[in-house]
C-alpha positions in Angstrom: 3.8 -18.7 15.8 6.7 -16.8 17.2 8.1 -14.0 15.2 11.6 -12.8 15.2 11.8 -9.2 16.8 13.4 -7.7 13.6 11.0 -9.3 11.1 8.0 -7.3 9.7 5.2 -9.8 9.7 3.5 -9.8 6.2 0.1 -11.3 5.7 -1.5 -10.7 2.3 -5.0 -9.2 2.7 -8.0 -8.8 0.5 -10.0 -5.6 0.8 -12.5 -4.0 -1.6 -11.4 -6.4 -4.3 -7.7 -5.6 -4.0 -5.0 -8.2 -3.0 -2.8 -6.1 -0.7 0.7 -7.4 -0.1 0.3 -6.8 3.7 -2.3 -6.2 6.3 -0.7 -2.8 6.9 -1.4 -1.7 3.4 -5.0 -2.8 3.7 -5.3 -0.9 6.9 -4.2 2.3 5.1 -6.8 1.7 2.5 -9.4 1.5 5.2 -8.0 4.7 6.8 -8.4 6.5 3.4 -11.9 5.2 3.0 -12.9 6.3 6.3 -11.7 9.9 5.5 -13.3 9.7 2.0 -9.9 10.1 0.4 -9.7 8.5 -3.1 -6.8 6.2 -3.7 -5.4 3.8 -6.2 -3.3 1.0 -5.1 0.0 0.3 -6.8 -1.1 2.6 -9.6 2.2 3.3 -11.5 5.7 2.0 -11.2 9.0 3.8 -12.1 12.4 2.9 -13.2 15.0 4.9 -11.3 18.2 4.0 -12.8 18.9 0.5 -11.7 15.9 0.5 -9.2 12.4 -0.2 -9.9 10.0 1.6 -7.6 6.2 0.9 -7.1 4.5 3.2 -4.6 1.8 1.6 -2.5 -0.8 4.4 -3.1 -1.5 7.2 -5.3 -3.9 9.8 -3.8 -5.2 11.7 -7.0 -6.9 14.6 -5.2 -3.7 15.4 -3.4 -1.4 14.5 -6.3 0.6 12.6 -3.7 2.1 9.0 -3.4 1.8 7.3 0.0 4.2 4.7 0.9 
């Protein structure tokens, strides 16, 4: 399958019981696991005025969202 140059290819991926929206998100989870960094996937969403925002990862040990 040929992909357009400006299209970010998205392939839903299952890892550790989570259905990630893309393979890239699953790879981040593998990366965090490799470094023994605890993570939560799509842990909490926010309403920012007219925009809803759902960060990909929450890293509780660092009190940091990772997108």
